[in-house]
C-alpha positions as CSV (number, residue, x, y, z in Angstrom):
1,M,-45.5,31.4,9.2
2,G,-42.7,34.0,9.9
3,R,-39.7,33.8,8.6
4,P,-37.0,31.8,10.2
5,M,-34.8,33.8,12.4
6,P,-31.2,34.3,11.5
7,H,-28.8,31.3,13.9
8,I,-25.5,30.8,13.6
9,C,-24.0,27.9,11.4
10,P,-22.3,25.2,13.1
11,G,-20.2,23.9,10.1
12,C,-18.9,27.7,9.1
13,R,-19.9,29.5,12.4
14,Q,-21.7,32.1,9.9
15,R,-24.6,34.4,10.3
16,V,-27.2,32.8,8.2
17,T,-31.1,31.8,7.8
18,G,-32.5,28.8,7.8
19,Q,-30.2,26.2,6.4
20,C,-26.9,27.2,5.1
21,A,-26.6,26.8,1.7
22,R,-22.8,26.8,1.4
23,C,-22.0,24.2,4.3
24,V,-24.6,21.9,2.7
25,T,-22.7,22.1,-0.7
26,A,-19.2,21.6,0.6
27,K,-21.0,18.7,2.7
28,R,-19.1,20.3,6.0
29,V,-22.8,20.0,8.0
30,E,-21.7,17.4,10.4
31,P,-24.3,15.5,12.6
32,K,-24.4,16.1,16.6
33,R,-21.7,14.3,18.4
34,R,-21.4,13.4,21.6
35,T,-20.0,15.5,24.1
36,R,-16.7,14.7,25.2
37,A,-16.2,14.7,29.2
38,G,-15.1,17.6,30.4
39,Y,-15.9,20.1,27.0
40,G,-18.6,22.6,27.1
41,R,-20.3,24.5,25.5
42,N,-17.1,27.3,25.4
43,E,-14.3,24.9,24.8
44,R,-16.4,23.6,21.7
45,R,-16.8,27.2,20.4
46,R,-13.3,27.7,21.2
47,R,-12.0,24.9,19.1
48,A,-15.0,26.1,15.7
49,D,-13.6,29.9,15.9
50,L,-9.9,28.3,15.8
51,V,-11.2,26.4,12.6
52,R,-13.1,28.9,11.3
53,V,-9.8,31.8,11.4
54,H,-7.7,29.2,10.3
55,V,-10.3,28.9,7.2
56,E,-10.3,32.5,6.2
57,Q,-6.6,32.5,6.7
58,Y,-5.5,29.5,4.6
59,G,-7.9,28.0,3.3
60,W,-9.4,24.1,4.2
61,V,-5.9,23.4,4.3
62,C,-4.1,21.2,6.9
63,P,-0.8,21.9,8.3
64,G,-0.1,18.2,8.3
65,W,1.6,16.2,11.1
66,Q,5.0,14.4,10.2
67,R,3.9,15.2,6.6
68,D,3.2,18.2,4.1
69,A,0.1,20.5,4.1
70,H,-2.8,19.1,2.0
71,P,-6.3,20.1,1.5
72,S,-8.7,18.9,3.7
73,T,-12.4,19.4,4.3
74,D,-12.4,18.1,7.8
75,L,-10.0,20.4,9.7
76,T,-10.0,20.1,14.1
77,A,-8.5,22.2,16.9
78,D,-7.1,19.7,19.4
79,H,-4.7,20.5,22.3
80,V,-1.0,21.1,22.0
81,N,-0.3,19.5,25.0
82,P,-3.3,16.6,25.8
83,R,-4.8,16.4,29.2
84,A,-3.8,13.3,29.7
85,A,-0.3,14.5,29.2
86,G,-1.0,17.4,31.9
87,G,-2.2,19.9,29.5
88,R,-4.9,22.3,30.6
89,I,-8.2,22.1,29.1
90,D,-8.0,26.3,27.7
91,G,-4.5,25.8,27.1
92,P,-3.5,25.9,23.4
93,L,-4.7,24.9,20.1
94,R,-3.5,23.8,17.2
95,V,-5.7,22.5,14.1
96,L,-5.3,19.5,12.0
97,C,-7.3,17.3,9.9
98,R,-8.4,14.0,11.6
99,S,-6.2,11.8,10.3
100,C,-3.4,13.7,10.8
101,N,-4.5,14.4,14.6
102,S,-5.3,11.0,14.9
103,A,-1.7,9.6,13.9
104,R,-0.6,12.5,16.1
105,Q,-2.7,11.1,19.1
106,A,-1.3,7.6,18.5
107,E,2.6,8.9,18.5
108,L,1.5,10.3,21.8
109,D,0.7,7.5,23.5
110,T,2.2,4.7,22.0
111,P,5.1,4.5,25.0
112,A,8.3,3.4,25.2
113,V,9.4,-0.1,25.3
114,P,10.6,-1.2,28.9
115,G,14.2,-2.1,28.9
116,L,14.9,-1.0,25.4
117,A,17.6,2.0,25.8
118,M,17.4,4.0,21.9
119,T,19.8,6.9,20.3
120,L,19.1,8.4,17.6
121,V,22.0,9.8,16.4
122,A,21.3,12.9,13.9
123,G,23.6,15.6,12.2
124,P,24.6,16.1,8.5
125,P,26.0,13.7,5.8
126,A,30.1,13.4,6.3
127,A,29.6,15.0,10.2
128,G,31.0,11.2,12.0
129,K,27.7,9.9,12.4
130,N,28.9,6.7,12.0
131,F,32.7,7.1,13.4
132,F,30.1,7.9,16.8
133,V,28.2,4.9,16.7
134,R,31.2,2.6,16.2
135,A,33.3,4.2,19.2
136,H,30.0,3.8,21.6
137,A,28.0,1.0,20.6
138,G,28.4,-3.0,21.7
139,P,28.6,-5.8,19.7
140,Q,25.1,-6.9,20.8
141,D,23.6,-3.4,19.9
142,L,21.2,-3.0,16.9
143,V,22.2,-0.4,14.5
144,L,20.0,0.9,11.8
145,D,21.8,3.0,9.7
146,Y,20.6,5.0,5.8
147,D,23.0,4.0,4.4
148,A,23.6,0.5,5.3
149,I,20.4,-0.6,3.9
150,A,20.2,1.1,0.8
151,T,23.4,-0.1,0.2
152,A,22.0,-3.4,1.1
153,L,19.3,-3.1,-1.8
154,Q,21.6,-2.5,-4.4
155,V,23.4,-5.2,-6.7
156,N,27.1,-4.4,-5.8
157,G,25.8,-1.7,-3.9
158,A,28.6,1.1,-2.8
159,M,28.5,3.2,0.2
160,H,27.0,6.2,-0.1
161,G,25.5,5.6,-3.8
162,H,22.3,6.2,-2.8
163,V,19.4,5.6,-6.0
164,E,16.7,8.2,-5.7
165,A,14.3,5.6,-6.6
166,H,15.3,3.4,-3.6
167,K,14.0,5.8,-0.5
168,P,10.8,4.9,0.0
169,F,12.0,1.1,0.1
170,V,15.0,2.1,2.1
171,C,13.0,4.2,5.1
172,E,10.0,1.0,5.1
173,A,12.8,-1.3,6.0
174,R,14.1,0.7,8.6
175,D,10.8,1.8,9.6
176,A,9.5,-2.3,9.9
177,V,12.5,-3.1,12.1
178,L,11.3,0.6,14.8
179,D,8.0,-0.9,14.6
180,R,8.9,-4.5,15.6
181,L,11.0,-3.4,18.1
182,V,8.0,-1.3,19.6
183,L,5.9,-4.6,20.0
184,G,8.7,-5.7,22.7
185,N,9.1,-9.9,23.0
186,H,12.8,-9.9,21.5
187,D,16.1,-9.7,23.4
188,V,17.9,-6.3,22.0
189,R,18.3,-4.0,24.4
190,R,20.3,-1.1,23.1
191,V,19.7,0.5,19.4
192,W,21.8,3.4,17.3
193,V,19.5,4.7,15.0
194,I,21.3,6.7,12.5
195,N,19.0,9.8,11.0
196,A,20.0,12.9,9.3
197,A,17.0,14.5,11.2
198,A,17.8,17.9,10.7
199,K,13.5,18.9,11.4
200,R,13.1,19.6,15.2
201,A,9.8,17.6,14.9
202,V,11.4,13.8,13.5
203,R,13.8,14.2,16.6
204,E,10.6,14.6,19.1
205,S,9.1,11.6,17.2
206,Y,12.0,9.6,18.8
207,R,12.2,11.2,22.2
208,R,7.9,10.7,22.4
209,R,7.7,7.2,20.9
210,Y,11.1,5.6,22.1
211,G,11.7,7.6,25.2
212,A,15.1,7.7,22.6
213,R,17.8,9.9,23.9
214,V,18.8,12.3,20.8
215,V,22.4,13.1,19.8
216,V,23.3,15.8,17.2
217,V,27.2,14.5,15.8
218,L,27.9,18.4,14.5
219,A,30.6,20.0,12.0
220,A,30.7,22.8,10.2
221,E,29.0,22.9,6.9
222,E,32.7,23.8,5.1
223,V,33.5,20.9,7.2
224,C,31.4,18.5,5.9
225,L,31.1,19.5,2.0
226,R,35.0,19.2,2.1
227,R,34.7,15.4,3.2
228,A,31.4,14.8,0.8
229,M,33.9,16.1,-2.2
230,G,36.9,14.3,-1.4
231,E,35.0,10.7,-0.1
232,R,31.2,10.9,-1.3
233,P,29.4,11.1,-4.5
234,D,28.7,14.6,-6.5
235,Q,25.1,14.3,-4.9
236,W,25.9,14.6,-1.3
237,R,27.4,18.5,-1.4
238,R,23.4,18.9,-2.2
239,Y,22.3,16.7,0.8
240,V,24.8,18.7,2.6
241,R,23.6,22.4,2.0
242,A,19.9,21.1,2.1
243,W,20.9,19.2,5.4
244,F,22.1,23.1,7.5
245,D,19.2,24.7,5.3
246,A,16.6,22.7,7.3
247,Y,18.4,22.1,10.6
248,E,16.4,23.2,13.7
249,P,18.0,23.3,16.7
250,D,16.6,22.2,19.9
251,D,17.9,22.6,23.7
252,R,17.4,19.4,24.8
253,D,19.4,17.7,22.0
254,E,23.3,16.8,22.9
255,I,25.4,18.2,20.6
256,I,28.9,16.1,20.0
257,K,31.5,17.9,17.7
258,G,31.9,16.0,14.4
259,A,35.0,13.7,14.3
């Protein structure tokens, strides 16, 4: 018998003869999958090439969707602008692991609740977010405030006196209410969510999932620091500086000058 002819490995897109030992060892050889409608050979190759280039540059690491970058051996490439949302089949791609890609798709596919008007009030600590909500919210409106939830979960809790160990539970309590709102079958018509949301992606997630209006209550850093020093616990100065270090502006945000 003749020697096997060289071919391109479907797992790593490298030239090999016979079975690719590297992909077999890493268990990255996948069974043949049914072709998705509209995705021909060139599109599949384009996606595989993007994953290969990503791995060459960064290794088997997923950039993460609403989470930190993490190791992954099941990286995929998918459209930045989904075709269902009007994106082109040859549009730009991004690399994510299957888990992050599924989470992203689920978030994009979740419709806003009809009749529910949500406003995300973002901004640095001590900028005046609570003052803005008190000035605009009605008596029947639902207000989700991290500080208020954190205070309720403490014994004799003082407003703004955060306990770091409580943070995941405070976030889960807030998110449980948001999940319930998405289910509908309730009489709530207006919701205000007070969330620092320095990152553009966090604010975008509220827009996509809830159709939220995004208001950023913005005050100068020195003003927020002065208020924090006079009215808040010591760690709030660190919170203020961290927010301004992380802040990513977005032209779609409605900017309100802090009180």
